TIRO-2110 file (N, C-alpha, C; in Angstrom, 1 decimal):
// TIRO-2110
-11.5, 216.9, 42.5, N, 1, A
-12.3, 215.8, 43.0, CA, 1, A
-13.7, 215.8, 42.5, C, 1, A
-14.1, 214.7, 42.0, N, 2, A
-15.5, 214.6, 41.5, CA, 2, A
-16.2, 213.4, 42.1, C, 2, A
-17.5, 213.4, 42.0, N, 3, A
-18.4, 212.3, 42.5, CA, 3, A
-19.2, 211.8, 41.3, C, 3, A
-19.3, 210.4, 41.2, N, 4, A
-20.2, 209.8, 40.3, CA, 4, A
-20.8, 208.5, 40.8, C, 4, A
-21.8, 208.0, 40.2, N, 5, A
-22.3, 206.7, 40.5, CA, 5, A
-21.3, 205.6, 40.3, C, 5, A
-21.1, 204.7, 41.2, N, 6, A
-20.2, 203.6, 41.1, CA, 6, A
-20.6, 202.7, 40.0, C, 6, A
-19.6, 202.1, 39.3, N, 7, A
-19.9, 201.0, 38.4, CA, 7, A
-19.0, 199.8, 38.7, C, 7, A
-19.2, 198.7, 38.0, N, 8, A
-18.5, 197.5, 38.4, CA, 8, A
-17.0, 197.6, 38.2, C, 8, A
-16.5, 198.5, 37.4, N, 9, A
-15.1, 198.7, 37.2, CA, 9, A
-14.4, 199.3, 38.5, C, 9, A
-15.3, 199.9, 39.4, N, 10, A
-14.8, 200.4, 40.6, CA, 10, A
-14.6, 199.4, 41.8, C, 10, A
-15.2, 198.2, 41.6, N, 11, A
-15.2, 197.3, 42.6, CA, 11, A
-13.9, 196.9, 43.3, C, 11, A
-12.8, 196.8, 42.5, N, 12, A
-11.5, 196.5, 43.1, CA, 12, A
-11.0, 197.6, 44.1, C, 12, A
-11.2, 198.9, 43.7, N, 13, A
-10.8, 200.0, 44.6, CA, 13, A
-11.8, 200.1, 45.8, C, 13, A
-13.1, 199.8, 45.6, N, 14, A
-14.0, 199.8, 46.7, CA, 14, A
-13.7, 198.7, 47.7, C, 14, A
-13.3, 197.6, 47.2, N, 15, A
-12.9, 196.4, 48.0, CA, 15, A
-11.7, 196.8, 48.8, C, 15, A
-10.7, 197.4, 48.2, N, 16, A
-9.5, 197.8, 48.9, CA, 16, A
-9.8, 198.8, 50.1, C, 16, A
-10.6, 199.8, 49.8, N, 17, A
-10.9, 200.8, 50.8, CA, 17, A
-11.7, 200.1, 52.0, C, 17, A
-12.6, 199.2, 51.6, N, 18, A
-13.4, 198.5, 52.6, CA, 18, A
-12.5, 197.6, 53.5, C, 18, A
-11.6, 196.9, 52.9, N, 19, A
-10.7, 196.0, 53.6, CA, 19, A
-9.7, 196.8, 54.5, C, 19, A
-9.3, 197.9, 54.0, N, 20, A
-8.4, 198.8, 54.9, CA, 20, A
-9.2, 199.2, 56.1, C, 20, A
-10.4, 199.5, 56.0, N, 21, A
-11.2, 199.9, 57.1, CA, 21, A
-11.4, 198.8, 58.1, C, 21, A
-11.6, 197.6, 57.5, N, 22, A
-11.7, 196.4, 58.4, CA, 22, A
-10.4, 196.2, 59.2, C, 22, A
-9.3, 196.3, 58.5, N, 23, A
-8.0, 196.0, 59.1, CA, 23, A
-7.5, 197.1, 60.1, C, 23, A
-7.8, 198.3, 59.8, N, 24, A
-7.2, 199.4, 60.5, CA, 24, A
-8.1, 200.3, 61.3, C, 24, A
-9.4, 200.2, 61.2, N, 25, A
-10.3, 201.2, 61.9, CA, 25, A
-11.4, 200.5, 62.6, C, 25, A
-12.1, 201.3, 63.3, N, 26, A
-13.4, 200.8, 63.9, CA, 26, A
-14.6, 201.4, 63.2, C, 26, A
-14.4, 201.9, 62.0, N, 27, A
-15.5, 202.4, 61.1, CA, 27, A
-16.4, 201.2, 60.7, C, 27, A
-15.8, 200.1, 60.5, N, 28, A
-16.6, 198.9, 60.1, CA, 28, A
-16.3, 197.8, 61.2, C, 28, A
-17.4, 197.3, 61.7, N, 29, A
-17.3, 196.4, 62.8, CA, 29, A
-17.3, 194.9, 62.3, C, 29, A
-16.5, 194.7, 61.3, N, 30, A
-16.2, 193.4, 60.8, CA, 30, A
-14.8, 193.0, 61.0, C, 30, A
-14.5, 191.7, 61.2, N, 31, A
-13.1, 191.3, 61.3, CA, 31, A
-12.7, 190.6, 60.1, C, 31, A
-13.6, 190.3, 59.1, N, 32, A
-13.3, 189.5, 57.9, CA, 32, A
-13.2, 190.4, 56.7, C, 32, A
-12.1, 190.1, 55.9, N, 33, A
-11.9, 190.8, 54.7, CA, 33, A
-12.9, 190.3, 53.6, C, 33, A
-13.2, 191.1, 52.6, N, 34, A
-14.1, 190.6, 51.6, CA, 34, A
-13.3, 190.5, 50.3, C, 34, A
-13.8, 189.7, 49.4, N, 35, A
-13.3, 189.6, 48.0, CA, 35, A
-14.0, 190.5, 47.1, C, 35, A
-13.5, 190.8, 46.0, N, 36, A
-14.1, 191.7, 45.0, CA, 36, A
-15.5, 191.1, 44.6, C, 36, A
-15.6, 189.8, 44.5, N, 37, A
-16.9, 189.2, 44.1, CA, 37, A
-18.0, 189.6, 45.1, C, 37, A
-17.6, 189.6, 46.4, N, 38, A
-18.6, 189.9, 47.4, CA, 38, A
-19.0, 191.4, 47.3, C, 38, A
-18.1, 192.3, 47.1, N, 39, A
-18.4, 193.7, 46.9, CA, 39, A
-19.2, 193.9, 45.6, C, 39, A
-18.9, 193.2, 44.6, N, 40, A
-19.7, 193.3, 43.3, CA, 40, A
-21.1, 192.9, 43.6, C, 40, A
-21.3, 191.8, 44.4, N, 41, A
-22.7, 191.4, 44.7, CA, 41, A
-23.4, 192.5, 45.5, C, 41, A
-22.7, 193.1, 46.5, N, 42, A
-23.2, 194.2, 47.3, CA, 42, A
-23.6, 195.3, 46.4, C, 42, A
-22.8, 195.7, 45.4, N, 43, A
-23.1, 196.8, 44.5, CA, 43, A
-24.3, 196.5, 43.7, C, 43, A
-24.4, 195.2, 43.2, N, 44, A
-25.6, 194.8, 42.4, CA, 44, A
-26.8, 194.9, 43.3, C, 44, A
-26.8, 194.4, 44.5, N, 45, A
-28.0, 194.5, 45.4, CA, 45, A
-28.4, 195.9, 45.7, C, 45, A
-27.4, 196.8, 45.9, N, 46, A
-27.8, 198.2, 46.1, CA, 46, A
-28.5, 198.8, 44.9, C, 46, A
-27.9, 198.6, 43.8, N, 47, A
-28.5, 199.1, 42.5, CA, 47, A
-29.9, 198.6, 42.3, C, 47, A
-30.0, 197.3, 42.4, N, 48, A
-31.3, 196.6, 42.2, CA, 48, A
-32.4, 197.2, 43.2, C, 48, A
-32.0, 197.5, 44.4, N, 49, A
-32.9, 198.0, 45.4, CA, 49, A
-33.2, 199.5, 45.2, C, 49, A
-32.4, 200.2, 44.3, N, 50, A
-32.6, 201.6, 44.1, CA, 50, A
-31.8, 202.5, 45.0, C, 50, A
-30.8, 201.9, 45.7, N, 51, A
-30.0, 202.7, 46.6, CA, 51, A
-28.7, 203.1, 45.9, C, 51, A
-28.2, 204.3, 46.1, N, 52, A
-27.1, 204.8, 45.5, CA, 52, A
-25.8, 204.3, 46.0, C, 52, A
-24.8, 204.2, 45.2, N, 53, A
-23.4, 203.9, 45.6, CA, 53, A
-22.6, 204.9, 44.8, C, 53, A
-21.9, 205.8, 45.5, N, 54, A
-21.1, 206.9, 44.8, CA, 54, A
-19.6, 206.6, 45.0, C, 54, A
-18.8, 207.0, 44.1, N, 55, A
-17.4, 207.0, 44.3, CA, 55, A
-16.9, 208.4, 44.1, C, 55, A
-15.9, 208.8, 44.9, N, 56, A
-15.2, 210.0, 44.7, CA, 56, A
-13.9, 209.6, 43.9, C, 56, A
-13.5, 210.5, 43.0, N, 57, A
-12.3, 210.2, 42.2, CA, 57, A
-11.5, 211.5, 41.9, C, 57, A
-10.2, 211.3, 41.8, N, 58, A
-9.4, 212.4, 41.5, CA, 58, A
-9.5, 212.6, 40.0, C, 58, A
-9.9, 213.8, 39.6, N, 59, A
-10.1, 214.1, 38.2, CA, 59, A
-8.8, 214.1, 37.4, C, 59, A
-7.7, 214.3, 38.1, N, 60, A
-6.3, 214.3, 37.4, CA, 60, A
-5.8, 212.9, 37.2, C, 60, A
-6.0, 212.0, 38.1, N, 61, A
-5.4, 210.7, 38.0, CA, 61, A
-6.4, 209.6, 37.8, C, 61, A
-7.7, 209.9, 38.1, N, 62, A
-8.7, 208.9, 38.0, CA, 62, A
-8.8, 207.9, 39.2, C, 62, A
-7.9, 208.1, 40.2, N, 63, A
-7.9, 207.2, 41.3, CA, 63, A
-9.2, 207.4, 42.1, C, 63, A
-9.7, 206.3, 42.6, N, 64, A
-10.9, 206.3, 43.5, CA, 64, A
-10.4, 206.6, 44.9, C, 64, A
-11.0, 207.7, 45.4, N, 65, A
-10.5, 208.2, 46.7, CA, 65, A
-11.5, 207.9, 47.9, C, 65, A
-12.7, 207.4, 47.5, N, 66, A
-13.6, 207.1, 48.6, CA, 66, A
-14.9, 206.6, 47.9, C, 66, A
-15.8, 206.0, 48.8, N, 67, A
-17.1, 205.6, 48.3, CA, 67, A
-18.1, 205.8, 49.4, C, 67, A
-19.4, 205.9, 49.0, N, 68, A
-20.5, 206.1, 50.0, CA, 68, A
-21.7, 205.5, 49.4, C, 68, A
-22.6, 205.1, 50.4, N, 69, A
-23.9, 204.6, 50.0, CA, 69, A
-24.9, 204.8, 51.2, C, 69, A
-26.1, 204.5, 50.9, N, 70, A
-27.1, 204.3, 52.0, CA, 70, A
-28.0, 203.1, 51.6, C, 70, A
-28.6, 202.6, 52.6, N, 71, A
-29.4, 201.4, 52.4, CA, 71, A
-30.4, 201.4, 53.6, C, 71, A
-31.2, 200.3, 53.6, N, 72, A
-32.2, 200.2, 54.7, CA, 72, A
-31.6, 200.3, 56.1, C, 72, A
-32.4, 201.0, 56.9, N, 73, A
-31.9, 201.1, 58.3, CA, 73, A
-32.3, 199.9, 59.1, C, 73, A
-33.6, 199.5, 58.9, N, 74, A
-34.1, 198.3, 59.5, CA, 74, A
-35.0, 197.6, 58.5, C, 74, A
-35.2, 196.3, 58.7, N, 75, A
-35.9, 195.6, 57.7, CA, 75, A
-37.4, 195.5, 57.9, C, 75, A
-38.0, 196.4, 58.5, N, 76, A
-39.5, 196.4, 58.7, CA, 76, A
-40.1, 197.5, 57.9, C, 76, A
-41.4, 197.3, 57.4, N, 77, A
-42.1, 198.2, 56.5, CA, 77, A
-42.1, 199.6, 57.1, C, 77, A
-42.3, 199.8, 58.4, N, 78, A
-42.5, 201.1, 59.0, CA, 78, A
-41.2, 202.0, 58.9, C, 78, A
-40.1, 201.4, 58.5, N, 79, A
-38.9, 202.2, 58.4, CA, 79, A
-38.5, 202.5, 56.9, C, 79, A
-39.5, 202.3, 56.0, N, 80, A
-39.2, 202.4, 54.6, CA, 80, A
-38.8, 203.8, 54.1, C, 80, A
-39.0, 204.8, 54.9, N, 81, A
-38.5, 206.2, 54.6, CA, 81, A
-37.3, 206.6, 55.3, C, 81, A
-36.6, 205.6, 56.0, N, 82, A
-35.4, 205.9, 56.8, CA, 82, A
-34.3, 205.0, 56.2, C, 82, A
-33.1, 205.6, 56.0, N, 83, A
-31.9, 204.9, 55.5, CA, 83, A
-30.8, 205.1, 56.5, C, 83, A
-29.8, 204.2, 56.3, N, 84, A
-28.5, 204.4, 57.1, CA, 84, A
-27.4, 204.6, 56.1, C, 84, A
-26.6, 205.6, 56.4, N, 85, A
-25.5, 205.9, 55.4, CA, 85, A
-24.2, 205.3, 55.8, C, 85, A
-23.3, 205.2, 54.8, N, 86, A
-21.9, 204.7, 55.0, CA, 86, A
-21.0, 205.5, 54.1, C, 86, A
-19.9, 206.0, 54.7, N, 87, A
-19.0, 206.8, 53.9, CA, 87, A
-17.6, 206.4, 54.3, C, 87, A
-16.8, 206.0, 53.3, N, 88, A
-15.4, 205.5, 53.5, CA, 88, A
-14.5, 206.2, 52.6, C, 88, A
-13.4, 206.6, 53.1, N, 89, A
-12.4, 207.4, 52.4, CA, 89, A
-11.0, 206.6, 52.4, C, 89, A
-10.4, 206.5, 51.3, N, 90, A
-9.1, 205.9, 51.2, CA, 90, A
-8.1, 206.7, 52.2, C, 90, A
-7.3, 205.9, 53.0, N, 91, A
-6.5, 206.6, 54.0, CA, 91, A
-5.6, 207.7, 53.5, C, 91, A
-5.1, 207.6, 52.2, N, 92, A
-4.3, 208.7, 51.7, CA, 92, A
-5.1, 210.0, 51.4, C, 92, A
-6.4, 209.9, 51.3, N, 93, A
-7.2, 211.0, 50.9, CA, 93, A
-8.1, 211.5, 52.1, C, 93, A
-7.9, 211.0, 53.3, N, 94, A
-8.7, 211.5, 54.4, CA, 94, A
-8.3, 212.9, 54.8, C, 94, A
-9.3, 213.6, 55.3, N, 95, A
-9.1, 215.0, 55.7, CA, 95, A
-8.8, 216.0, 54.6, C, 95, A
-9.3, 215.6, 53.4, N, 96, A
-9.0, 216.4, 52.2, CA, 96, A
-10.4, 216.8, 51.5, C, 96, A
-11.5, 216.6, 52.2, N, 97, A
-12.8, 217.0, 51.7, CA, 97, A
-13.5, 215.9, 50.9, C, 97, A
-13.0, 214.7, 50.8, N, 98, A
-13.6, 213.7, 50.1, CA, 98, A
-14.9, 213.2, 50.8, C, 98, A
-14.8, 213.0, 52.1, N, 99, A
-16.0, 212.6, 52.8, CA, 99, A
-17.1, 213.7, 52.7, C, 99, A
-16.8, 214.9, 52.8, N, 100, A
-17.8, 216.0, 52.6, CA, 100, A
-18.5, 215.9, 51.3, C, 100, A
-17.7, 215.7, 50.2, N, 101, A
-18.3, 215.7, 48.9, CA, 101, A
-19.3, 214.4, 48.8, C, 101, A
-18.8, 213.3, 49.3, N, 102, A
-19.7, 212.1, 49.3, CA, 102, A
-20.9, 212.3, 50.1, C, 102, A
-20.8, 213.0, 51.3, N, 103, A
-22.0, 213.2, 52.1, CA, 103, A
-23.0, 214.1, 51.3, C, 103, A
-22.5, 215.2, 50.7, N, 104, A
-23.4, 216.0, 49.9, CA, 104, A
-24.1, 215.2, 48.9, C, 104, A
-23.5, 214.3, 48.2, N, 105, A
-24.1, 213.5, 47.1, CA, 105, A
-25.2, 212.6, 47.7, C, 105, A
-24.9, 212.0, 48.9, N, 106, A
-25.8, 211.1, 49.5, CA, 106, A
-27.1, 211.9, 50.0, C, 106, A
-26.9, 213.0, 50.6, N, 107, A
-28.0, 213.8, 51.1, CA, 107, A
-28.9, 214.3, 49.9, C, 107, A
-28.2, 214.8, 48.9, N, 108, A
-29.0, 215.2, 47.7, CA, 108, A
-29.8, 214.1, 47.1, C, 108, A
-29.2, 212.9, 46.9, N, 109, A
-29.9, 211.8, 46.3, CA, 109, A
-31.1, 211.4, 47.2, C, 109, A
-30.8, 211.4, 48.5, N, 110, A
-31.9, 211.0, 49.5, CA, 110, A
-33.1, 211.9, 49.4, C, 110, A
-32.8, 213.2, 49.3, N, 111, A
-33.9, 214.2, 49.2, CA, 111, A
-34.7, 214.0, 47.9, C, 111, A
-34.0, 213.6, 46.8, N, 112, A
-34.6, 213.5, 45.5, CA, 112, A
-35.4, 212.2, 45.5, C, 112, A
-35.2, 211.2, 46.3, N, 113, A
-35.8, 209.9, 46.3, CA, 113, A
-36.8, 209.7, 47.5, C, 113, A
-37.2, 210.7, 48.1, N, 114, A
-38.3, 210.6, 49.1, CA, 114, A
-37.8, 209.9, 50.4, C, 114, A
-36.6, 210.1, 50.7, N, 115, A
-36.1, 209.6, 52.0, CA, 115, A
-36.5, 210.6, 53.1, C, 115, A
-37.0, 210.2, 54.2, N, 116, A
-37.4, 211.2, 55.2, CA, 116, A
-36.3, 211.4, 56.3, C, 116, A
-35.7, 210.3, 56.7, N, 117, A
-34.6, 210.4, 57.7, CA, 117, A
-33.4, 209.6, 57.3, C, 117, A
-32.2, 210.2, 57.5, N, 118, A
-31.0, 209.4, 57.3, CA, 118, A
-30.3, 209.3, 58.7, C, 118, A
-29.9, 208.0, 59.0, N, 119, A
-29.3, 207.7, 60.2, CA, 119, A
-27.9, 207.3, 60.0, C, 119, A
-27.0, 207.7, 61.0, N, 120, A
-25.6, 207.2, 60.9, CA, 120, A
-25.3, 206.6, 62.2, C, 120, A
-24.7, 205.4, 62.2, N, 121, A
-24.3, 204.7, 63.3, CA, 121, A
-22.7, 204.7, 63.3, C, 121, A
-22.1, 205.4, 64.3, N, 122, A
-20.7, 205.7, 64.2, CA, 122, A
-20.1, 205.3, 65.5, C, 122, A
-18.9, 204.7, 65.5, N, 123, A
-18.2, 204.3, 66.7, CA, 123, A
-17.9, 205.6, 67.4, C, 123, A
-18.3, 205.7, 68.7, N, 124, A
-18.4, 206.9, 69.5, CA, 124, A
-17.1, 207.7, 69.6, C, 124, A
-15.9, 207.0, 69.4, N, 125, A
-14.6, 207.7, 69.5, CA, 125, A
-14.2, 208.3, 68.1, C, 125, A
-15.0, 208.0, 67.1, N, 126, A
-14.7, 208.5, 65.7, CA, 126, A
-15.2, 210.0, 65.6, C, 126, A
-14.4, 210.8, 66.3, N, 127, A
-14.9, 212.2, 66.4, CA, 127, A
-14.9, 212.9, 65.0, C, 127, A
-14.0, 212.5, 64.1, N, 128, A
-14.0, 213.2, 62.8, CA, 128, A
-15.3, 212.9, 62.0, C, 128, A
-15.7, 211.6, 62.0, N, 129, A
-17.0, 211.3, 61.3, CA, 129, A
-18.2, 211.9, 62.0, C, 129, A
-18.2, 211.9, 63.3, N, 130, A
-19.3, 212.6, 64.0, CA, 130, A
-19.3, 214.1, 63.7, C, 130, A
-18.2, 214.7, 63.7, N, 131, A
-18.1, 216.1, 63.3, CA, 131, A
-18.6, 216.4, 61.9, C, 131, A
-18.2, 215.5, 61.0, N, 132, A
-18.6, 215.7, 59.6, CA, 132, A
-20.1, 215.6, 59.5, C, 132, A
-20.7, 214.6, 60.1, N, 133, A
-22.2, 214.5, 60.1, CA, 133, A
-22.9, 215.7, 60.7, C, 133, A
-22.3, 216.2, 61.8, N, 134, A
-23.0, 217.3, 62.4, CA, 134, A
-22.9, 218.6, 61.5, C, 134, A
-21.8, 218.7, 60.7, N, 135, A
-21.7, 219.8, 59.8, CA, 135, A
-22.9, 219.8, 58.8, C, 135, A
-23.5, 218.6, 58.6, N, 136, A
-24.6, 218.5, 57.6, CA, 136, A
-25.9, 218.6, 58.4, C, 136, A
-25.9, 218.8, 59.7, N, 137, A
-27.2, 219.0, 60.4, CA, 137, A
-27.6, 217.7, 61.1, C, 137, A
-26.8, 216.7, 61.1, N, 138, A
-27.2, 215.5, 61.9, CA, 138, A
-27.2, 215.8, 63.4, C, 138, A
-28.2, 215.3, 64.1, N, 139, A
-28.3, 215.5, 65.5, CA, 139, A
-28.1, 214.2, 66.3, C, 139, A
-27.6, 214.3, 67.5, N, 140, A
-27.4, 213.2, 68.4, CA, 140, A
-28.8, 212.5, 68.6, C, 140, A
-28.8, 211.2, 68.4, N, 141, A
-30.0, 210.4, 68.6, CA, 141, A
-29.9, 209.3, 69.6, C, 141, A
-28.7, 209.2, 70.2, N, 142, A
-28.5, 208.2, 71.3, CA, 142, A
-27.1, 207.6, 71.3, C, 142, A
-26.8, 206.9, 72.3, N, 143, A
-25.6, 206.3, 72.5, CA, 143, A
-25.9, 204.9, 73.1, C, 143, A
-25.4, 203.9, 72.4, N, 144, A
-25.5, 202.5, 72.8, CA, 144, A
-24.2, 202.0, 73.3, C, 144, A
-24.1, 201.9, 74.6, N, 145, A
-22.8, 201.5, 75.3, CA, 145, A
-22.5, 200.1, 75.0, C, 145, A
-21.2, 199.8, 74.6, N, 146, A
-20.7, 198.5, 74.4, CA, 146, A
-21.5, 197.7, 73.5, C, 146, A
-21.9, 198.3, 72.4, N, 147, A
-22.8, 197.7, 71.4, CA, 147, A
-22.0, 196.7, 70.5, C, 147, A
-20.7, 196.9, 70.4, N, 148, A
-19.9, 196.0, 69.6, CA, 148, A
-18.5, 195.8, 70.1, C, 148, A
-17.8, 195.0, 69.4, N, 149, A
-16.4, 194.6, 69.8, CA, 149, A
-15.5, 194.6, 68.6, C, 149, A
-14.3, 195.1, 68.8, N, 150, A
-13.3, 195.0, 67.7, CA, 150, A
-12.0, 195.3, 68.4, C, 150, A
-10.9, 194.7, 67.9, N, 151, A
-9.6, 194.9, 68.4, CA, 151, A
-9.5, 194.6, 69.9, C, 151, A
-10.3, 193.7, 70.3, N, 152, A
-10.3, 193.2, 71.7, CA, 152, A
-10.8, 194.2, 72.7, C, 152, A
-11.7, 195.1, 72.3, N, 153, A
-12.3, 196.1, 73.2, CA, 153, A
-13.7, 196.3, 72.8, C, 153, A
-14.5, 196.8, 73.8, N, 154, A
-15.9, 197.1, 73.6, CA, 154, A
-16.0, 198.5, 72.8, C, 154, A
-17.0, 198.6, 72.0, N, 155, A
-17.2, 199.8, 71.2, CA, 155, A
-18.6, 200.4, 71.5, C, 155, A
-18.6, 201.7, 71.7, N, 156, A
-19.9, 202.3, 71.9, CA, 156, A
-20.4, 202.9, 70.5, C, 156, A
-21.7, 202.8, 70.3, N, 157, A
-22.3, 203.2, 69.0, CA, 157, A
-23.0, 204.5, 69.2, C, 157, A
-22.5, 205.6, 68.6, N, 158, A
-23.2, 206.8, 68.6, CA, 158, A
-24.2, 206.8, 67.4, C, 158, A
-25.5, 207.2, 67.7, N, 159, A
-26.5, 207.3, 66.6, CA, 159, A
-26.7, 208.7, 66.4, C, 159, A
-26.7, 209.1, 65.1, N, 160, A
-27.1, 210.5, 64.7, CA, 160, A
-28.1, 210.4, 63.6, C, 160, A
-28.9, 211.4, 63.5, N, 161, A
-30.0, 211.4, 62.5, CA, 161, A
-30.2, 212.8, 61.9, C, 161, A
-30.6, 212.7, 60.6, N, 162, A
-30.9, 214.0, 59.9, CA, 162, A
-32.3, 213.8, 59.3, C, 162, A
-33.2, 214.7, 59.6, N, 163, A
-34.5, 214.7, 59.0, CA, 163, A
-34.3, 215.5, 57.7, C, 163, A
-34.7, 215.0, 56.6, N, 164, A
-34.4, 215.5, 55.3, CA, 164, A
-35.5, 216.4, 54.7, C, 164, A
-36.7, 216.4, 55.3, N, 165, A
-37.8, 217.2, 54.8, CA, 165, A
-38.8, 217.4, 55.9, C, 165, A
-39.8, 218.2, 55.6, N, 166, A
-40.7, 218.6, 56.6, CA, 166, A
-42.1, 218.0, 56.3, C, 166, A
-42.2, 216.7, 56.0, N, 167, A
-43.5, 216.1, 55.7, CA, 167, A
-44.4, 216.2, 57.0, C, 167, A
-45.6, 216.8, 56.9, N, 168, A
-46.5, 216.7, 58.1, CA, 168, A
-47.0, 215.3, 58.3, C, 168, A
-47.1, 214.5, 57.2, N, 169, A
-47.6, 213.2, 57.3, CA, 169, A
-46.8, 212.3, 56.3, C, 169, A
-46.8, 211.0, 56.5, N, 170, A
-46.1, 210.1, 55.5, CA, 170, A
-46.7, 210.2, 54.2, C, 170, A
-46.0, 209.9, 53.1, N, 171, A
-46.5, 210.0, 51.8, CA, 171, A
-47.8, 209.1, 51.6, C, 171, A
-48.5, 209.3, 50.5, N, 172, A
-49.7, 208.5, 50.2, CA, 172, A
-49.3, 207.1, 50.1, C, 172, A
-50.2, 206.2, 50.5, N, 173, A
-49.9, 204.8, 50.4, CA, 173, A
-49.4, 204.2, 51.7, C, 173, A
-49.2, 205.1, 52.7, N, 174, A
-48.7, 204.7, 54.1, CA, 174, A
-49.9, 204.7, 55.0, C, 174, A
-50.8, 203.8, 54.8, N, 175, A
-52.0, 203.8, 55.6, CA, 175, A
-52.0, 203.0, 56.9, C, 175, A
-51.1, 202.1, 57.0, N, 176, A
-51.0, 201.3, 58.2, CA, 176, A
-50.1, 201.8, 59.3, C, 176, A
END
């Protein structure tokens, strides 16, 4: 299994993994499938904003086994050093270390690009994802009861956070 930056040739597989999560899981709180053109626009926006999108792939077959990214946590200036991550693994490759490799890549890139905190918003019953994040040092940051709805039921949102460095103060240029 290997990790690399995603490119536009990966969009069909990324779209399939995304749509499977829409259809079958509470990992994505959307009810609507996306087309490859929408995922290509998403990939372009991430790249233009300087945010990574990684794919995991089987080195023997070349099959895309998962993807991960991070992006803005909230749209206010004060959150510019905080990101929210997303990690999605193809159902046939789950529980085989793909998510772990993608998380390693995300955290490494975040540290290299001056991210201070990485946040994860996870459906509270997704114990596998919560456990994976905790393996990397994420800590519980709160629980929002009935924050969303999918499959005809309320969903609780578990928030987890990982501080990536020990900055005593924000970087230069953060005067306000």
